[in-house]
C-alpha positions in Angstrom: 6.2 -12.7 -33.6 8.0 -12.7 -36.9 10.8 -14.8 -35.5 11.1 -18.5 -36.4 12.0 -19.2 -32.8 9.2 -20.9 -30.8 7.3 -18.8 -28.3 6.7 -20.0 -24.7 3.0 -21.1 -24.4 1.5 -22.2 -21.1 -1.0 -25.0 -22.0 -3.5 -25.8 -19.2 -4.7 -29.3 -19.9 -6.9 -32.0 -18.3 -7.8 -35.5 -19.4 -11.3 -37.0 -19.6 -12.1 -40.7 -19.9 -13.4 -41.3 -23.4 -16.1 -43.8 -22.3 -17.4 -42.2 -19.1 -16.4 -38.5 -19.5 -15.0 -38.6 -16.0 -11.9 -36.4 -15.4 -8.9 -38.7 -14.9 -6.2 -36.0 -14.9 -7.0 -32.6 -13.3 -5.8 -29.4 -14.8 -2.1 -29.4 -15.3 -0.1 -26.6 -16.9 2.3 -27.8 -19.6 5.2 -25.5 -20.6 5.4 -25.6 -24.4 8.8 -24.1 -25.3 9.8 -26.0 -28.4 8.3 -26.5 -31.9 7.6 -30.1 -30.9 7.4 -31.6 -27.4 6.1 -34.8 -25.9 4.4 -35.0 -22.5 3.7 -38.3 -20.8 0.8 -39.1 -18.5 1.5 -42.5 -16.9 -1.1 -44.7 -15.3 -3.9 -44.1 -17.6 -6.3 -47.1 -17.9 -8.0 -46.4 -21.1 -8.5 -43.9 -24.0 -8.7 -40.3 -23.0 -9.8 -37.0 -24.5 -7.6 -34.0 -23.8 -9.2 -30.8 -22.6 -6.7 -28.3 -23.9 -6.1 -24.6 -23.1 -8.4 -24.7 -20.1 -9.5 -21.3 -18.7 -8.1 -19.9 -22.0 -4.5 -20.3 -20.7 -3.0 -18.9 -23.9 -4.4 -16.8 -26.8 -3.9 -19.4 -29.5 -6.2 -21.3 -31.9 -6.0 -25.1 -32.1 -6.4 -26.8 -35.4 -6.6 -30.6 -35.9 -3.5 -31.8 -37.7 -5.6 -33.7 -40.2 -8.1 -30.9 -40.5 -11.0 -33.0 -39.3 -13.2 -32.4 -36.3 -13.8 -35.4 -34.0 -17.5 -34.8 -33.2 -17.6 -37.6 -30.6 -14.8 -36.1 -28.6 -16.4 -32.7 -28.9 -19.7 -34.1 -27.6 -18.0 -35.5 -24.5 -16.1 -32.3 -23.8 -19.3 -30.2 -24.4 -21.3 -32.4 -22.0 -18.7 -33.4 -19.4 -15.7 -31.1 -19.2 -15.2 -29.5 -15.8 -13.7 -26.4 -17.3 -16.4 -23.9 -18.2 -14.5 -22.2 -21.0 -13.6 -25.5 -22.8 -17.1 -26.8 -22.3 -18.6 -23.8 -24.0 -15.9 -23.8 -26.8 -16.5 -27.5 -27.5 -20.2 -26.9 -27.8 -19.7 -24.0 -30.2 -17.5 -26.2 -32.4 -20.0 -29.0 -32.3 -22.9 -26.7 -33.2 -20.8 -25.0 -35.9 -20.0 -28.4 -37.5 -23.6 -29.3 -37.7 -24.6 -26.0 -39.2 -21.8 -26.2 -41.8 -23.0 -29.7 -42.8 -26.4 -28.2 -43.6 -24.8 -25.4 -45.6 -22.6 -27.9 -47.5 -25.6 -30.3 -48.0 -23.8 -33.0 -46.1 -26.4 -33.4 -43.5 -28.8 -36.3 -43.0 -31.3 -37.5 -40.4 -28.5 -38.2 -37.9 -26.4 -35.1 -38.5 -27.7 -33.3 -35.4 -27.7 -36.3 -33.1 -24.5 -35.2 -31.4 -25.9 -31.7 -31.1 -29.1 -32.9 -29.6 -27.4 -35.2 -27.1 -25.0 -32.4 -26.0 -27.8 -29.8 -25.7 -30.0 -32.2 -23.7 -27.2 -33.1 -21.3 -26.3 -29.4 -20.8 -30.0 -28.5 -20.4 -30.6 -31.0 -17.6 -27.1 -31.1 -16.0 -27.7 -30.4 -12.3 -23.9 -30.0 -11.8 -24.0 -26.6 -13.5 -24.7 -24.1 -10.8 -24.1 -20.9 -12.8 -27.1 -20.0 -15.0 -24.9 -17.8 -17.2 -22.5 -20.7 -18.0 -25.5 -22.8 -18.9 -26.9 -20.0 -21.1 -23.7 -19.6 -23.0 -23.3 -23.4 -23.4 -26.8 -23.7 -24.9 -26.4 -20.8 -27.4 -25.6 -21.5 -31.0 -22.7 -19.7 -32.6 -23.8 -16.4 -34.3 -24.1 -16.0 -38.1 -21.0 -13.9 -38.1 -19.1 -16.6 -36.3 -20.2 -19.2 -38.9 -19.2 -16.8 -41.7 -15.7 -16.8 -40.2 -15.5 -20.5 -40.8 -16.2 -20.6 -44.5 -14.2 -19.5 -47.5 -17.0 -18.0 -49.5 -19.8 -16.4 -47.4 -23.4 -17.1 -48.4 -25.4 -15.2 -45.7 -28.9 -16.5 -46.5 -27.5 -20.1 -46.5 -25.9 -19.5 -43.2 -29.1 -18.1 -41.7 -31.2 -20.9 -43.0 -28.8 -23.6 -41.8 -28.6 -22.1 -38.3 -32.4 -21.8 -38.2 -32.6 -25.4 -39.3 -30.4 -26.7 -36.4 -32.1 -24.4 -33.9 -35.6 -25.6 -34.9 -34.5 -29.2 -34.5 -33.3 -28.5 -31.0 -36.4 -26.5 -30.1 -38.8 -29.3 -31.3 -36.8 -32.0 -29.6 -36.7 -30.3 -26.2 -39.8 -28.2 -26.4 -41.4 -29.6 -23.2 -38.1 -29.4 -21.2 -37.4 -25.9 -22.4 -40.9 -24.7 -21.4 -40.6 -26.3 -18.0 -37.3 -24.7 -17.4 -38.6 -21.4 -18.7 -41.6 -21.5 -16.4 -39.4 -22.4 -13.4 -37.1 -19.4 -13.9 -40.1 -17.2 -14.5 -41.6 -18.2 -11.2 -38.2 -17.5 -9.5 -38.0 -14.0 -11.1 -41.6 -13.2 -10.2 -41.0 -14.2 -6.6 -38.6 -11.2 -6.4 -41.6 -8.9 -7.1 -41.0 -5.6 -8.8 -37.5 -5.3 -7.5 -34.9 -5.4 -10.3 -31.8 -7.1 -9.1 -28.3 -6.8 -10.7 -26.4 -9.4 -8.7 -24.7 -12.2 -10.6 -27.4 -14.8 -9.8 -30.2 -12.6 -11.1 -28.3 -11.5 -14.2 -27.6 -15.2 -15.0 -31.2 -16.2 -14.4 -32.5 -13.6 -16.8 -29.9 -14.5 -19.4 -30.8 -18.2 -19.3 -34.6 -17.5 -19.4 -34.1 -15.4 -22.5 -32.1 -18.2 -24.2 -35.0 -20.6 -23.4 -37.5 -18.0 -24.8 -35.4 -17.8 -28.1 -35.6 -21.6 -28.6 -39.3 -21.8 -27.7 -40.0 -19.2 -30.4 -38.0 -21.2 -33.0 -40.2 -24.3 -33.1 -42.3 -23.2 -36.0 -45.6 -22.6 -34.1 -46.0 -18.9 -34.8 -49.2 -18.4 -32.8 -47.7 -20.0 -29.7 -44.4 -18.2 -30.1 -46.1 -14.8 -30.5 -48.2 -15.4 -27.3 -45.2 -16.4 -25.3 -43.0 -13.6 -26.5 -45.7 -11.0 -26.0 -46.3 -12.1 -22.4 -42.5 -11.9 -21.8 -42.4 -8.5 -23.4 -45.3 -7.1 -21.4 -44.2 -8.4 -18.1 -40.5 -7.4 -18.4 -39.2 -5.3 -15.5 -36.0 -4.3 -17.2 -34.6 -3.6 -20.7 -32.7 -6.9 -21.0 -35.9 -9.0 -20.9 -37.9 -6.4 -22.9 -35.3 -6.4 -25.7 -35.0 -10.2 -25.7 -38.7 -10.5 -26.4 -38.8 -7.5 -28.8 -36.0 -8.9 -30.9 -38.0 -12.0 -31.4 -41.3 -10.3 -32.0 -40.0 -8.0 -34.8 -39.1 -11.0 -36.9 -42.5 -12.7 -36.6 -44.9 -13.1 -39.5 -48.0 -15.0 -40.4 -50.0 -15.6 -37.2 -47.4 -13.5 -35.3 -47.7 -10.5 -37.5 -50.3 -8.8 -35.2 -48.1 -9.3 -32.2 -45.2 -7.9 -34.0 -46.9 -4.6 -35.0 -48.4 -4.2 -31.5 -44.9 -4.7 -29.9 -43.4 -2.1 -32.3 -46.0 0.5 -31.4 -45.8 -0.3 -27.6 -42.0 -0.2 -27.5 -42.0 3.2 -29.3 -44.6 4.6 -27.0 -42.9 3.3 -23.8 -39.6 4.9 -25.0 -41.3 8.3 -24.5 -38.6 10.0 -26.6 -35.6 8.6 -24.7 -32.8 8.7 -27.4 -31.0 5.6 -26.2 -34.2 3.5 -26.1 -35.2 4.8 -29.5 -31.9 3.7 -30.9 -32.7 0.2 -29.7 -36.1 0.5 -31.3 -34.6 1.3 -34.7 -31.8 -1.3 -34.3 -34.1 -4.2 -33.5 -36.3 -3.5 -36.6 -33.2 -3.2 -38.8 -32.0 -6.6 -37.6 -35.4 -8.3 -38.2 -35.5 -11.6 -40.1 -38.3 -10.5 -42.5 -38.4 -10.7 -46.4 -39.4 -7.0 -46.5 -36.9 -5.7 -43.9 -35.1 -3.5 -46.4 -38.4 -1.8 -47.4 -39.0 -1.2 -43.7 -35.6 0.3 -43.1 -35.9 2.5 -46.2 -39.3 3.8 -44.9 -37.9 4.4 -41.4 -34.8 6.3 -42.8 -36.8 8.4 -45.2 -40.0 9.3 -43.3 -39.8 8.6 -39.6 -39.6 11.9 -37.6 -37.2 10.5 -35.1 -34.6 9.4 -37.7 -31.9 11.8 -39.0 -28.5 11.2 -40.5 -27.3 14.2 -38.5 -27.4 12.0 -35.4 -24.4 9.6 -35.5 -25.9 7.1 -33.0 -29.3 7.2 -34.7 -27.6 6.6 -38.1 -25.6 3.7 -36.7 -28.7 2.2 -35.0 -30.6 1.8 -38.2 -28.2 1.9 -41.2 -25.2 0.1 -39.7 -27.4 -2.5 -37.9 -29.0 -3.2 -41.3 -25.6 -3.9 -42.9 -25.0 -6.3 -40.1 -28.2 -8.1 -40.9 -26.2 -10.2 -43.3 -28.9 -12.3 -45.0 -30.9 -9.2 -45.9 -28.0 -6.8 -46.7 -26.4 -9.3 -49.0 -29.4 -10.0 -51.1 -28.1 -11.2 -54.4 -30.0 -8.5 -56.3 -27.8 -5.9 -54.6 -30.7 -3.8 -53.3 -29.0 -3.6 -49.9 -25.8 -2.4 -51.4 -27.6 0.3 -53.4 -29.4 1.5 -50.3 -26.2 1.8 -48.5 -24.6 3.7 -51.4 -27.5 6.1 -51.5 -27.2 6.7 -47.7 -23.4 7.2 -48.0 -23.8 9.9 -50.7 -25.9 11.9 -48.3 -24.0 11.0 -45.1 -20.6 12.0 -46.5 -21.7 15.6 -46.7 -23.0 15.5 -43.1 -20.5 13.4 -41.2 -17.7 12.0 -43.3 -16.2 10.2 -40.4 -19.3 8.2 -39.7 -19.7 7.5 -43.4 -16.2 6.2 -43.7 -15.3 4.5 -40.5 -18.6 3.0 -39.6 -20.7 2.4 -42.7 -18.5 2.1 -45.8 -16.6 -0.7 -44.1 -19.6 -2.9 -44.8 -18.6 -3.0 -48.5 -14.9 -3.5 -48.4 -15.1 -7.2 -47.6 -16.3 -8.0 -51.1 -13.6 -10.6 -51.8 -15.2 -13.0 -49.4 -18.4 -13.3 -51.3 -19.4 -15.0 -54.6 -18.7 -13.3 -57.9 -22.2 -11.8 -58.2 -22.3 -10.3 -54.7 -18.6 -9.2 -55.0 -19.2 -7.3 -58.3 -22.3 -5.5 -56.9 -20.4 -4.5 -53.7 -17.5 -3.3 -55.8 -19.8 -1.3 -58.1 -21.0 0.7 -55.1 -17.4 1.4 -54.0 -16.6 2.6 -57.5 -19.7 4.7 -57.5 -18.6 6.3 -54.2 -15.1 6.9 -55.4 -16.3 8.8 -58.5 -18.7 10.9 -56.4 -18.0 14.6 -56.9 -16.7 16.2 -53.7 -16.1 12.9 -51.9 -14.5 13.5 -48.5 -10.9 12.4 -47.8 -12.2 10.2 -45.0 -14.5 8.2 -47.3 -12.1 8.3 -50.2 -9.4 6.6 -48.1 -11.7 3.7 -47.0 -13.1 3.3 -50.5 -9.7 3.3 -52.2 -8.3 0.7 -49.8 -11.5 -1.4 -50.3 -11.0 -1.5 -54.0 -7.5 -2.9 -53.9 
């Protein structure tokens, strides 16, 4: 609203004891109608931590008045809150804070202690009966989510920091993660070849795939390749197969052989199915490999199943690569040039896809450092001066240059 008048905001809140984490005030809905209001909770015996906006009671974003995140409070909420949404949100904030410390070179040996404590409690908490909730609570925020929390985006730094925190978690809880993974595997195998889509089965697969992701992040390439390959080969549905394939395509060193075998097998198993082939292209474009751009260029230029004339196929490879931020935003600008080359061709084939889907990857140049920004801007200028540029692409490029 553009009005200066306060809006009515229903704020669902509960209070947790700061020492024990026990809920001392159950969910209560406060009616916020003024710019400033005070609400009293009599009878409290000690310090408490508020669990605010439970069950996402209002579409607002909370920001600490002093701009500082209280990690100890977040750790309690992420480990003890009875509200599933706030428990997840607190964990995400805690993980994000740890990752940002690594990016800003503010981390030390104790920087991830809160994260490890929270992760361990969530991993072992028998009070969580829904596997999906546990899976979401254990998952680190995405690279794009971290990018939204910084002023100047440095994609490689974000990826490295996230991997650092994930590796620390994986090594700390390697034994527990493997035990939990094997337990879920046994439960899934007990169902036989029947693929179930009920909530319990979906949550079980989701959680097992989260465990697999951590187990493949410990740094032991040979062990990770063996586990991911077994998961890949035994998958009875696309969810499990893609979870393993996404990990395998990023493996190098001792995992290189497993990576290439999986790429060939996935392609063969696709048997020409266009939707499955789109996944095959997309997973390779999102790989965390130093030569991923070379691989994408090769696929786009010589693979018989790739064509710019197929919008979905184009998106699966080209657009997915632009979303592989650390690779696309290489400081030498090779990713930007590749996209510019593709857009020159694509604009004559399907200007709408070129403009609405792909060119948008360049227009956020103001959020990057000077070197990246100038290279992104140069590609926009190149496209704008292109003879015969379509109106669709010209509109997006012109707005992007402002």
